[in-house]
C-alpha positions in Angstrom: -79.1 -25.0 -63.2 -76.4 -23.8 -65.5 -78.9 -21.7 -67.4 -80.2 -20.1 -64.2 -76.7 -19.0 -63.2 -76.1 -17.6 -66.7 -79.4 -15.7 -66.6 -78.6 -14.3 -63.1 -75.1 -13.2 -64.4 -76.7 -11.4 -67.4 -79.3 -9.7 -65.1 -76.6 -8.5 -62.8 -74.4 -7.3 -65.7 -77.4 -5.5 -67.2 -78.3 -3.8 -63.9 -74.7 -2.7 -63.4 -74.5 -1.3 -66.9 -77.8 0.4 -66.6 -76.8 2.0 -63.3 -73.5 3.2 -64.9 -75.4 4.7 -67.8 -77.8 6.4 -65.5 -75.0 7.9 -63.5 -73.2 9.1 -66.6 -76.4 10.6 -68.0 -77.5 12.3 -64.8 -74.1 13.2 -63.3 -72.1 16.3 -63.8 -70.7 16.7 -67.3 -67.0 15.8 -67.6 -65.2 19.0 -68.4 -61.5 19.4 -68.5 -60.5 22.3 -66.4 -57.3 24.0 -67.2 -55.2 24.2 -64.1 -53.9 27.6 -63.3 -50.2 27.6 -63.1 -48.8 28.1 -59.7 -46.5 31.0 -59.2 -43.7 30.9 -56.7 -41.1 33.3 -55.5 -37.7 32.1 -54.5 -35.1 33.6 -52.3 -31.5 32.6 -51.8 -29.9 33.7 -48.5 -26.3 33.1 -47.5 -25.8 32.7 -43.7 -23.0 32.2 -41.4 -22.5 28.5 -40.5 -23.4 28.7 -36.9 -26.6 27.2 -35.5 -27.9 30.3 -33.8 -27.6 32.5 -36.9 -29.2 29.8 -39.1 -32.0 29.3 -36.7 -32.8 33.0 -36.5 -32.8 33.3 -40.3 -35.0 30.2 -40.7 -37.5 31.6 -38.1 -37.6 35.0 -39.8 -38.4 33.6 -43.2 -40.7 31.0 -41.8 -42.8 33.6 -40.0 -43.1 35.5 -43.3 -44.5 32.5 -45.1 -41.3 31.3 -46.8 -40.6 27.6 -46.9 -37.1 26.2 -46.9 -36.7 23.9 -49.9 -32.9 23.3 -50.2 -29.6 24.0 -48.6 -26.6 24.5 -50.9 -23.1 24.5 -49.6 -21.6 26.8 -52.3 -17.9 27.2 -51.2 -18.3 24.9 -48.1 -18.0 27.8 -45.7 -21.3 29.7 -46.2 -24.5 27.7 -46.5 -27.1 29.0 -48.9 -30.7 28.6 -47.8 -33.1 28.5 -50.7 -36.7 29.5 -49.8 -39.9 29.3 -51.8 -43.2 31.2 -51.2 
């Protein structure tokens, strides 16, 4: 009984290794593709600290494809909105 289990285990292992070898042989060759570096543009905009002005500025830049990535409070009176495209 022990020999039968051991034989079945070896058969299963052989089939799995054979299938893996077949897939590696027949599959697409593994080639390392150099990734093209992404290029971003950044824009820093100082706005007045009222909600309506900030919302208008955010909507303007958002409709032009800019994404807000950070808000910096330089001198604590004028927020700087940092956009990336």
